[in-house]
All heavy atoms as TSV, in Angstrom:
chain	resi	resn	atom	element	x	y	z
A	1	MET	N	N	-154.387	23.037	131.246
A	1	MET	CA	C	-155.344	22.892	130.177
A	1	MET	C	C	-155.948	21.494	130.250
A	1	MET	O	O	-155.236	20.500	130.241
A	1	MET	CB	C	-154.635	23.121	128.833
A	1	MET	CG	C	-155.512	22.811	127.654
A	1	MET	SD	S	-154.799	23.280	126.059
A	1	MET	CE	C	-153.740	21.910	125.718
A	2	LEU	N	N	-157.251	21.421	130.332
A	2	LEU	CA	C	-157.945	20.148	130.338
A	2	LEU	C	C	-158.342	19.773	128.920
A	2	LEU	O	O	-158.824	20.599	128.161
A	2	LEU	CB	C	-159.204	20.227	131.211
A	2	LEU	CG	C	-158.955	20.469	132.696
A	2	LEU	CD1	C	-160.293	20.636	133.410
A	2	LEU	CD2	C	-158.186	19.312	133.293
A	3	LEU	N	N	-158.113	18.521	128.585
A	3	LEU	CA	C	-158.456	18.039	127.259
A	3	LEU	C	C	-159.660	17.122	127.341
A	3	LEU	O	O	-159.795	16.329	128.270
A	3	LEU	CB	C	-157.279	17.264	126.654
A	3	LEU	CG	C	-155.978	18.036	126.465
A	3	LEU	CD1	C	-154.895	17.097	125.969
A	3	LEU	CD2	C	-156.165	19.170	125.489
A	4	SER	N	N	-160.525	17.230	126.356
A	4	SER	CA	C	-161.663	16.318	126.288
A	4	SER	C	C	-161.155	14.943	125.858
A	4	SER	O	O	-160.018	14.788	125.418
A	4	SER	CB	C	-162.703	16.831	125.295
A	4	SER	OG	O	-162.194	16.717	123.972
A	5	ALA	N	N	-162.018	13.950	125.974
A	5	ALA	CA	C	-161.643	12.589	125.566
A	5	ALA	C	C	-161.255	12.568	124.095
A	5	ALA	O	O	-160.282	11.915	123.712
A	5	ALA	CB	C	-162.793	11.620	125.844
A	6	SER	N	N	-161.989	13.298	123.264
A	6	SER	CA	C	-161.663	13.304	121.838
A	6	SER	C	C	-160.324	14.008	121.598
A	6	SER	O	O	-159.555	13.597	120.733
A	6	SER	CB	C	-162.776	13.949	121.018
A	6	SER	OG	O	-162.962	15.293	121.393
A	7	ASP	N	N	-160.034	15.073	122.361
A	7	ASP	CA	C	-158.737	15.748	122.242
A	7	ASP	C	C	-157.615	14.791	122.621
A	7	ASP	O	O	-156.574	14.735	121.961
A	7	ASP	CB	C	-158.670	16.975	123.142
A	7	ASP	CG	C	-159.542	18.120	122.672
A	7	ASP	OD1	O	-159.922	18.145	121.481
A	7	ASP	OD2	O	-159.853	18.989	123.502
A	8	GLN	N	N	-157.809	14.034	123.669
A	8	GLN	CA	C	-156.794	13.078	124.116
A	8	GLN	C	C	-156.584	11.983	123.079
A	8	GLN	O	O	-155.449	11.560	122.841
A	8	GLN	CB	C	-157.191	12.485	125.460
A	8	GLN	CG	C	-157.108	13.494	126.593
A	8	GLN	CD	C	-157.608	12.943	127.909
A	8	GLN	OE1	O	-158.138	11.839	127.984
A	8	GLN	NE2	N	-157.445	13.726	128.969
A	9	GLU	N	N	-157.671	11.554	122.445
A	9	GLU	CA	C	-157.556	10.533	121.404
A	9	GLU	C	C	-156.777	11.059	120.206
A	9	GLU	O	O	-155.946	10.356	119.630
A	9	GLU	CB	C	-158.944	10.069	120.968
A	9	GLU	CG	C	-159.670	9.269	122.014
A	9	GLU	CD	C	-161.126	9.015	121.664
A	9	GLU	OE1	O	-161.590	9.471	120.597
A	9	GLU	OE2	O	-161.808	8.361	122.469
A	10	VAL	N	N	-157.028	12.312	119.839
A	10	VAL	CA	C	-156.307	12.922	118.724
A	10	VAL	C	C	-154.821	13.042	119.053
A	10	VAL	O	O	-153.961	12.712	118.229
A	10	VAL	CB	C	-156.904	14.309	118.370
A	10	VAL	CG1	C	-156.005	15.071	117.406
A	10	VAL	CG2	C	-158.306	14.153	117.795
A	11	LEU	N	N	-154.509	13.480	120.260
A	11	LEU	CA	C	-153.103	13.592	120.659
A	11	LEU	C	C	-152.421	12.228	120.694
A	11	LEU	O	O	-151.274	12.085	120.266
A	11	LEU	CB	C	-152.981	14.274	122.018
A	11	LEU	CG	C	-153.296	15.763	122.031
A	11	LEU	CD1	C	-153.244	16.305	123.460
A	11	LEU	CD2	C	-152.345	16.536	121.135
A	12	ALA	N	N	-153.124	11.228	121.183
A	12	ALA	CA	C	-152.558	9.872	121.226
A	12	ALA	C	C	-152.294	9.361	119.810
A	12	ALA	O	O	-151.240	8.761	119.538
A	12	ALA	CB	C	-153.486	8.930	121.974
A	13	ALA	N	N	-153.227	9.613	118.902
A	13	ALA	CA	C	-153.048	9.188	117.506
A	13	ALA	C	C	-151.882	9.931	116.866
A	13	ALA	O	O	-151.091	9.339	116.118
A	13	ALA	CB	C	-154.338	9.420	116.718
A	14	ALA	N	N	-151.747	11.220	117.156
A	14	ALA	CA	C	-150.645	12.006	116.606
A	14	ALA	C	C	-149.309	11.503	117.139
A	14	ALA	O	O	-148.321	11.416	116.392
A	14	ALA	CB	C	-150.833	13.485	116.949
A	15	GLU	N	N	-149.253	11.164	118.412
A	15	GLU	CA	C	-148.018	10.629	118.995
A	15	GLU	C	C	-147.670	9.285	118.366
A	15	GLU	O	O	-146.494	9.003	118.080
A	15	GLU	CB	C	-148.153	10.503	120.499
A	15	GLU	CG	C	-148.141	11.844	121.213
A	15	GLU	CD	C	-148.383	11.733	122.702
A	15	GLU	OE1	O	-148.514	10.612	123.233
A	15	GLU	OE2	O	-148.449	12.801	123.347
A	16	GLU	N	N	-148.668	8.452	118.134
A	16	GLU	CA	C	-148.436	7.146	117.501
A	16	GLU	C	C	-147.920	7.334	116.073
A	16	GLU	O	O	-146.975	6.656	115.647
A	16	GLU	CB	C	-149.724	6.334	117.498
A	16	GLU	CG	C	-149.547	4.942	116.943
A	16	GLU	CD	C	-150.826	4.125	117.009
A	16	GLU	OE1	O	-151.716	4.426	117.816
A	16	GLU	OE2	O	-150.926	3.176	116.219
A	17	LEU	N	N	-148.535	8.258	115.332
A	17	LEU	CA	C	-148.074	8.539	113.972
A	17	LEU	C	C	-146.639	9.041	114.002
A	17	LEU	O	O	-145.805	8.617	113.198
A	17	LEU	CB	C	-148.985	9.569	113.302
A	17	LEU	CG	C	-148.542	10.049	111.916
A	17	LEU	CD1	C	-148.436	8.889	110.930
A	17	LEU	CD2	C	-149.491	11.126	111.406
A	18	GLY	N	N	-146.327	9.937	114.934
A	18	GLY	CA	C	-144.967	10.451	115.053
A	18	GLY	C	C	-143.952	9.346	115.302
A	18	GLY	O	O	-142.871	9.333	114.698
A	19	GLU	N	N	-144.297	8.420	116.165
A	19	GLU	CA	C	-143.404	7.292	116.457
A	19	GLU	C	C	-143.208	6.419	115.213
A	19	GLU	O	O	-142.075	6.013	114.897
A	19	GLU	CB	C	-143.953	6.464	117.611
A	19	GLU	CG	C	-143.074	5.298	118.014
A	19	GLU	CD	C	-141.724	5.719	118.574
A	19	GLU	OE1	O	-141.612	6.815	119.151
A	19	GLU	OE2	O	-140.767	4.938	118.411
A	20	GLU	N	N	-144.284	6.142	114.517
A	20	GLU	CA	C	-144.188	5.331	113.290
A	20	GLU	C	C	-143.343	6.035	112.231
A	20	GLU	O	O	-142.560	5.393	111.530
A	20	GLU	CB	C	-145.581	5.018	112.745
A	20	GLU	CG	C	-146.383	4.056	113.602
A	20	GLU	CD	C	-145.746	2.680	113.714
A	20	GLU	OE1	O	-145.167	2.183	112.719
A	20	GLU	OE2	O	-145.831	2.090	114.814
A	21	LEU	N	N	-143.503	7.352	112.129
A	21	LEU	CA	C	-142.695	8.104	111.160
A	21	LEU	C	C	-141.220	8.099	111.549
A	21	LEU	O	O	-140.352	7.993	110.677
A	21	LEU	CB	C	-143.221	9.536	111.024
A	21	LEU	CG	C	-144.544	9.667	110.268
A	21	LEU	CD1	C	-145.062	11.094	110.357
A	21	LEU	CD2	C	-144.401	9.222	108.823
A	22	ARG	N	N	-140.909	8.208	112.833
A	22	ARG	CA	C	-139.509	8.121	113.279
A	22	ARG	C	C	-138.907	6.766	112.900
A	22	ARG	O	O	-137.777	6.688	112.414
A	22	ARG	CB	C	-139.396	8.333	114.784
A	22	ARG	CG	C	-139.331	9.793	115.200
A	22	ARG	CD	C	-139.030	9.957	116.674
A	22	ARG	NE	N	-140.153	9.534	117.512
A	22	ARG	CZ	C	-141.221	10.274	117.780
A	22	ARG	NH1	N	-141.329	11.473	117.269
A	22	ARG	NH2	N	-142.183	9.818	118.552
A	23	ASN	N	N	-139.670	5.711	113.108
A	23	ASN	CA	C	-139.195	4.372	112.749
A	23	ASN	C	C	-138.979	4.257	111.248
A	23	ASN	O	O	-137.969	3.714	110.797
A	23	ASN	CB	C	-140.171	3.301	113.224
A	23	ASN	CG	C	-140.232	3.190	114.726
A	23	ASN	OD1	O	-139.320	3.593	115.438
A	23	ASN	ND2	N	-141.330	2.661	115.238
A	24	ALA	N	N	-139.939	4.770	110.471
A	24	ALA	CA	C	-139.835	4.701	109.015
A	24	ALA	C	C	-138.629	5.488	108.522
A	24	ALA	O	O	-137.930	5.067	107.591
A	24	ALA	CB	C	-141.125	5.223	108.369
A	25	GLN	N	N	-138.364	6.629	109.141
A	25	GLN	CA	C	-137.238	7.459	108.724
A	25	GLN	C	C	-135.918	6.714	108.891
A	25	GLN	O	O	-135.011	6.854	108.074
A	25	GLN	CB	C	-137.221	8.762	109.526
A	25	GLN	CG	C	-136.194	9.748	109.034
A	25	GLN	CD	C	-136.256	11.068	109.785
A	25	GLN	OE1	O	-136.706	11.109	110.929
A	25	GLN	NE2	N	-135.826	12.127	109.160
A	26	GLN	N	N	-135.818	5.922	109.932
A	26	GLN	CA	C	-134.590	5.161	110.177
A	26	GLN	C	C	-134.443	3.981	109.226
A	26	GLN	O	O	-133.337	3.559	108.913
A	26	GLN	CB	C	-134.571	4.667	111.611
A	26	GLN	CG	C	-134.476	5.786	112.621
A	26	GLN	CD	C	-134.612	5.290	114.057
A	26	GLN	OE1	O	-134.841	4.110	114.304
A	26	GLN	NE2	N	-134.486	6.201	115.006
A	27	GLU	N	N	-135.577	3.442	108.744
A	27	GLU	CA	C	-135.555	2.215	107.960
A	27	GLU	C	C	-135.615	2.430	106.454
A	27	GLU	O	O	-135.287	1.527	105.696
A	27	GLU	CB	C	-136.726	1.323	108.379
A	27	GLU	CG	C	-136.656	0.891	109.832
A	27	GLU	CD	C	-137.933	0.230	110.322
A	27	GLU	OE1	O	-138.885	0.099	109.541
A	27	GLU	OE2	O	-137.968	-0.132	111.511
A	28	GLN	N	N	-136.050	3.607	106.017
A	28	GLN	CA	C	-136.268	3.839	104.594
A	28	GLN	C	C	-135.247	4.814	104.037
A	28	GLN	O	O	-134.616	5.576	104.772
A	28	GLN	CB	C	-137.675	4.406	104.364
A	28	GLN	CG	C	-138.776	3.461	104.773
A	28	GLN	CD	C	-140.151	4.071	104.575
A	28	GLN	OE1	O	-140.305	5.242	104.278
A	28	GLN	NE2	N	-141.177	3.258	104.738
A	29	SER	N	N	-135.131	4.786	102.709
A	29	SER	CA	C	-134.283	5.785	102.051
A	29	SER	C	C	-134.940	7.156	102.211
A	29	SER	O	O	-136.127	7.260	102.536
A	29	SER	CB	C	-134.134	5.463	100.558
A	29	SER	OG	O	-135.354	5.726	99.871
A	30	ARG	N	N	-134.156	8.189	101.985
A	30	ARG	CA	C	-134.679	9.555	102.100
A	30	ARG	C	C	-135.860	9.746	101.146
A	30	ARG	O	O	-136.864	10.336	101.505
A	30	ARG	CB	C	-133.576	10.566	101.804
A	30	ARG	CG	C	-133.997	11.989	101.994
A	30	ARG	CD	C	-132.817	12.938	101.763
A	30	ARG	NE	N	-133.130	14.244	102.237
A	30	ARG	CZ	C	-132.822	14.720	103.423
A	30	ARG	NH1	N	-132.169	13.963	104.271
A	30	ARG	NH2	N	-133.147	15.935	103.776
A	31	PHE	N	N	-135.760	9.245	99.910
A	31	PHE	CA	C	-136.833	9.382	98.924
A	31	PHE	C	C	-138.099	8.667	99.405
A	31	PHE	O	O	-139.188	9.223	99.327
A	31	PHE	CB	C	-136.391	8.834	97.561
A	31	PHE	CG	C	-137.499	8.859	96.547
A	31	PHE	CD1	C	-137.816	10.034	95.882
A	31	PHE	CD2	C	-138.228	7.709	96.270
A	31	PHE	CE1	C	-138.857	10.068	94.958
A	31	PHE	CE2	C	-139.269	7.733	95.350
A	31	PHE	CZ	C	-139.575	8.913	94.687
A	32	GLU	N	N	-137.944	7.426	99.880
A	32	GLU	CA	C	-139.106	6.664	100.360
A	32	GLU	C	C	-139.776	7.363	101.538
A	32	GLU	O	O	-140.997	7.456	101.599
A	32	GLU	CB	C	-138.682	5.253	100.784
A	32	GLU	CG	C	-138.278	4.366	99.647
A	32	GLU	CD	C	-137.658	3.074	100.139
A	32	GLU	OE1	O	-136.925	3.078	101.152
A	32	GLU	OE2	O	-137.921	2.044	99.492
A	33	PHE	N	N	-138.967	7.866	102.460
A	33	PHE	CA	C	-139.519	8.532	103.630
A	33	PHE	C	C	-140.238	9.824	103.239
A	33	PHE	O	O	-141.336	10.095	103.704
A	33	PHE	CB	C	-138.431	8.830	104.660
A	33	PHE	CG	C	-138.964	9.575	105.857
A	33	PHE	CD1	C	-139.768	8.927	106.777
A	33	PHE	CD2	C	-138.689	10.913	106.034
A	33	PHE	CE1	C	-140.285	9.605	107.877
A	33	PHE	CE2	C	-139.189	11.600	107.131
A	33	PHE	CZ	C	-139.995	10.944	108.048
A	34	ASN	N	N	-139.625	10.628	102.369
A	34	ASN	CA	C	-140.272	11.868	101.930
A	34	ASN	C	C	-141.587	11.585	101.217
A	34	ASN	O	O	-142.565	12.318	101.386
A	34	ASN	CB	C	-139.334	12.688	101.048
A	34	ASN	CG	C	-138.237	13.350	101.844
A	34	ASN	OD1	O	-138.334	13.495	103.063
A	34	ASN	ND2	N	-137.175	13.743	101.166
A	35	SER	N	N	-141.616	10.521	100.434
A	35	SER	CA	C	-142.849	10.131	99.750
A	35	SER	C	C	-143.925	9.740	100.765
A	35	SER	O	O	-145.088	10.147	100.652
A	35	SER	CB	C	-142.554	8.959	98.800
A	35	SER	OG	O	-143.712	8.570	98.135
A	36	LEU	N	N	-143.542	8.967	101.774
A	36	LEU	CA	C	-144.468	8.584	102.843
A	36	LEU	C	C	-144.980	9.815	103.578
A	36	LEU	O	O	-146.177	9.956	103.849
A	36	LEU	CB	C	-143.780	7.638	103.824
A	36	LEU	CG	C	-144.541	7.301	105.106
A	36	LEU	CD1	C	-145.829	6.534	104.789
A	36	LEU	CD2	C	-143.650	6.517	106.053
A	37	LEU	N	N	-144.092	10.727	103.879
A	37	LEU	CA	C	-144.453	11.948	104.589
A	37	LEU	C	C	-145.450	12.785	103.784
A	37	LEU	O	O	-146.421	13.303	104.340
A	37	LEU	CB	C	-143.192	12.751	104.884
A	37	LEU	CG	C	-143.222	13.738	106.016
A	37	LEU	CD1	C	-143.718	13.109	107.297
A	37	LEU	CD2	C	-141.842	14.328	106.214
A	38	MET	N	N	-145.233	12.887	102.485
A	38	MET	CA	C	-146.163	13.629	101.630
A	38	MET	C	C	-147.543	12.964	101.621
A	38	MET	O	O	-148.568	13.645	101.688
A	38	MET	CB	C	-145.618	13.738	100.207
A	38	MET	CG	C	-144.354	14.584	100.109
A	38	MET	SD	S	-144.581	16.282	100.681
A	38	MET	CE	C	-145.699	16.898	99.479
A	39	ARG	N	N	-147.575	11.633	101.575
A	39	ARG	CA	C	-148.866	10.925	101.607
A	39	ARG	C	C	-149.569	11.153	102.939
A	39	ARG	O	O	-150.788	11.335	102.979
A	39	ARG	CB	C	-148.657	9.435	101.339
A	39	ARG	CG	C	-148.286	9.138	99.896
A	39	ARG	CD	C	-148.367	7.663	99.532
A	39	ARG	NE	N	-147.754	6.759	100.472
A	39	ARG	CZ	C	-146.476	6.364	100.436
A	39	ARG	NH1	N	-145.675	6.823	99.501
A	39	ARG	NH2	N	-146.018	5.518	101.327
A	40	CYS	N	N	-148.810	11.164	104.031
A	40	CYS	CA	C	-149.409	11.440	105.346
A	40	CYS	C	C	-149.980	12.854	105.391
A	40	CYS	O	O	-151.103	13.059	105.864
A	40	CYS	CB	C	-148.366	11.275	106.455
A	40	CYS	SG	S	-147.908	9.573	106.793
A	41	ASN	N	N	-149.209	13.828	104.906
A	41	ASN	CA	C	-149.690	15.205	104.890
A	41	ASN	C	C	-150.949	15.341	104.047
A	41	ASN	O	O	-151.893	16.035	104.431
A	41	ASN	CB	C	-148.606	16.158	104.371
A	41	ASN	CG	C	-147.507	16.398	105.373
A	41	ASN	OD1	O	-147.644	16.094	106.552
A	41	ASN	ND2	N	-146.404	16.943	104.903
A	42	ASP	N	N	-150.986	14.671	102.893
A	42	ASP	CA	C	-152.177	14.708	102.040
A	42	ASP	C	C	-153.382	14.099	102.749
A	42	ASP	O	O	-154.495	14.619	102.666
A	42	ASP	CB	C	-151.931	13.982	100.717
A	42	ASP	CG	C	-150.982	14.725	99.793
A	42	ASP	OD1	O	-150.757	15.947	100.006
A	42	ASP	OD2	O	-150.460	14.087	98.860
A	43	ALA	N	N	-153.164	12.980	103.450
A	43	ALA	CA	C	-154.264	12.324	104.171
A	43	ALA	C	C	-154.785	13.215	105.299
A	43	ALA	O	O	-156.001	13.324	105.503
A	43	ALA	CB	C	-153.810	10.973	104.727
A	44	ILE	N	N	-153.875	13.858	106.019
A	44	ILE	CA	C	-154.289	14.780	107.091
A	44	ILE	C	C	-155.103	15.920	106.495
A	44	ILE	O	O	-156.153	16.288	107.031
A	44	ILE	CB	C	-153.060	15.315	107.866
A	44	ILE	CG1	C	-152.429	14.189	108.690
A	44	ILE	CG2	C	-153.448	16.488	108.763
A	44	ILE	CD1	C	-151.067	14.534	109.266
A	45	ASP	N	N	-154.632	16.461	105.383
A	45	ASP	CA	C	-155.340	17.563	104.721
A	45	ASP	C	C	-156.745	17.127	104.302
A	45	ASP	O	O	-157.722	17.842	104.533
A	45	ASP	CB	C	-154.536	18.030	103.505
A	45	ASP	CG	C	-155.137	19.250	102.838
A	45	ASP	OD1	O	-155.789	20.063	103.521
A	45	ASP	OD2	O	-154.938	19.399	101.610
A	46	ARG	N	N	-156.873	15.938	103.716
A	46	ARG	CA	C	-158.191	15.443	103.278
A	46	ARG	C	C	-159.122	15.197	104.468
A	46	ARG	O	O	-160.301	15.508	104.412
A	46	ARG	CB	C	-158.042	14.141	102.495
A	46	ARG	CG	C	-157.623	14.323	101.062
A	46	ARG	CD	C	-157.775	13.027	100.270
A	46	ARG	NE	N	-157.178	11.869	100.929
A	46	ARG	CZ	C	-155.913	11.493	100.827
A	46	ARG	NH1	N	-155.080	12.188	100.088
A	46	ARG	NH2	N	-155.469	10.419	101.437
A	47	GLU	N	N	-158.595	14.621	105.536
A	47	GLU	CA	C	-159.425	14.241	106.671
A	47	GLU	C	C	-159.866	15.412	107.537
A	47	GLU	O	O	-161.005	15.465	107.980
A	47	GLU	CB	C	-158.695	13.218	107.550
A	47	GLU	CG	C	-158.538	11.862	106.910
A	47	GLU	CD	C	-159.862	11.176	106.629
A	47	GLU	OE1	O	-160.763	11.229	107.480
A	47	GLU	OE2	O	-159.991	10.584	105.541
A	48	ILE	N	N	-158.955	16.348	107.793
A	48	ILE	CA	C	-159.305	17.421	108.728
A	48	ILE	C	C	-159.211	18.811	108.125
A	48	ILE	O	O	-159.500	19.801	108.793
A	48	ILE	CB	C	-158.473	17.342	110.019
A	48	ILE	CG1	C	-156.980	17.495	109.739
A	48	ILE	CG2	C	-158.767	16.070	110.775
A	48	ILE	CD1	C	-156.130	17.520	110.988
A	49	GLY	N	N	-158.805	18.886	106.855
A	49	GLY	CA	C	-158.786	20.170	106.180
A	49	GLY	C	C	-157.666	21.094	106.607
A	49	GLY	O	O	-157.755	22.301	106.431
A	50	ILE	N	N	-156.585	20.546	107.163
A	50	ILE	CA	C	-155.449	21.356	107.586
A	50	ILE	C	C	-154.235	20.950	106.769
A	50	ILE	O	O	-153.905	19.770	106.676
A	50	ILE	CB	C	-155.155	21.178	109.093
A	50	ILE	CG1	C	-156.320	21.709	109.910
A	50	ILE	CG2	C	-153.848	21.863	109.473
A	50	ILE	CD1	C	-156.192	21.468	111.400
A	51	ASP	N	N	-153.581	21.937	106.179
A	51	ASP	CA	C	-152.341	21.687	105.459
A	51	ASP	C	C	-151.244	21.559	106.506
A	51	ASP	O	O	-150.661	22.541	106.933
A	51	ASP	CB	C	-152.057	22.816	104.485
A	51	ASP	CG	C	-150.767	22.609	103.704
A	51	ASP	OD1	O	-150.065	21.600	103.939
A	51	ASP	OD2	O	-150.459	23.465	102.861
A	52	TYR	N	N	-150.984	20.342	106.949
A	52	TYR	CA	C	-150.059	20.107	108.051
A	52	TYR	C	C	-148.670	20.631	107.745
A	52	TYR	O	O	-147.993	21.170	108.607
A	52	TYR	CB	C	-150.003	18.616	108.394
A	52	TYR	CG	C	-149.123	18.326	109.577
A	52	TYR	CD1	C	-149.539	18.647	110.858
A	52	TYR	CD2	C	-147.872	17.758	109.424
A	52	TYR	CE1	C	-148.727	18.410	111.954
A	52	TYR	CE2	C	-147.059	17.511	110.509
A	52	TYR	CZ	C	-147.492	17.836	111.765
A	52	TYR	OH	O	-146.698	17.607	112.847
A	53	GLY	N	N	-148.225	20.493	106.510
A	53	GLY	CA	C	-146.902	20.972	106.146
A	53	GLY	C	C	-146.744	22.464	106.393
A	53	GLY	O	O	-145.676	22.929	106.775
A	54	SER	N	N	-147.799	23.223	106.210
A	54	SER	CA	C	-147.759	24.666	106.478
A	54	SER	C	C	-148.062	24.972	107.932
A	54	SER	O	O	-147.496	25.885	108.521
A	54	SER	CB	C	-148.782	25.400	105.603
A	54	SER	OG	O	-148.462	25.265	104.256
A	55	ALA	N	N	-148.972	24.212	108.523
A	55	ALA	CA	C	-149.423	24.481	109.896
A	55	ALA	C	C	-148.333	24.252	110.919
A	55	ALA	O	O	-148.286	24.925	111.943
A	55	ALA	CB	C	-150.637	23.625	110.229
A	56	CYS	N	N	-147.431	23.313	110.678
A	56	CYS	CA	C	-146.424	22.983	111.681
A	56	CYS	C	C	-145.302	24.003	111.744
A	56	CYS	O	O	-144.519	23.995	112.670
A	56	CYS	CB	C	-145.867	21.581	111.463
A	56	CYS	SG	S	-144.737	21.470	110.084
A	57	GLY	N	N	-145.210	24.879	110.742
A	57	GLY	CA	C	-144.218	25.945	110.772
A	57	GLY	C	C	-142.838	25.537	110.298
A	57	GLY	O	O	-141.902	26.312	110.403
A	58	ALA	N	N	-142.687	24.341	109.773
A	58	ALA	CA	C	-141.364	23.904	109.328
A	58	ALA	C	C	-141.299	23.717	107.813
A	58	ALA	O	O	-140.352	23.159	107.301
A	58	ALA	CB	C	-140.981	22.601	110.028
A	59	GLY	N	N	-142.310	24.177	107.116
A	59	GLY	CA	C	-142.301	24.056	105.653
A	59	GLY	C	C	-142.259	22.617	105.211
A	59	GLY	O	O	-143.061	21.807	105.639
A	60	ASP	N	N	-141.289	22.267	104.374
A	60	ASP	CA	C	-141.195	20.917	103.831
A	60	ASP	C	C	-140.602	19.908	104.812
A	60	ASP	O	O	-140.498	18.745	104.502
A	60	ASP	CB	C	-140.339	20.919	102.560
A	60	ASP	CG	C	-141.019	21.658	101.419
A	60	ASP	OD1	O	-142.257	21.753	101.451
A	60	ASP	OD2	O	-140.312	22.150	100.532
A	61	CYS	N	N	-140.207	20.352	105.985
A	61	CYS	CA	C	-139.540	19.454	106.937
A	61	CYS	C	C	-140.527	18.667	107.810
A	61	CYS	O	O	-140.117	17.804	108.555
A	61	CYS	CB	C	-138.609	20.252	107.839
A	61	CYS	SG	S	-137.252	20.997	106.923
A	62	CYS	N	N	-141.811	18.945	107.746
A	62	CYS	CA	C	-142.775	18.253	108.606
A	62	CYS	C	C	-143.134	16.909	108.039
A	62	CYS	O	O	-143.263	16.714	106.893
A	62	CYS	CB	C	-144.045	19.065	108.759
A	62	CYS	SG	S	-143.797	20.503	109.795
């Protein structure tokens, strides 16, 4: 599968966000991390119109 430059940029940004979230999960309390995760999901929903929490298939675990 060939990705366009914009597709590659989106994947790179998603990987960076994933890494930052992994770091935050290790450094923050469960409540703080869940709050951060909800804000990220809300921002993704506002920006691209996708409910990431539902789209990823893991329910509240995304």
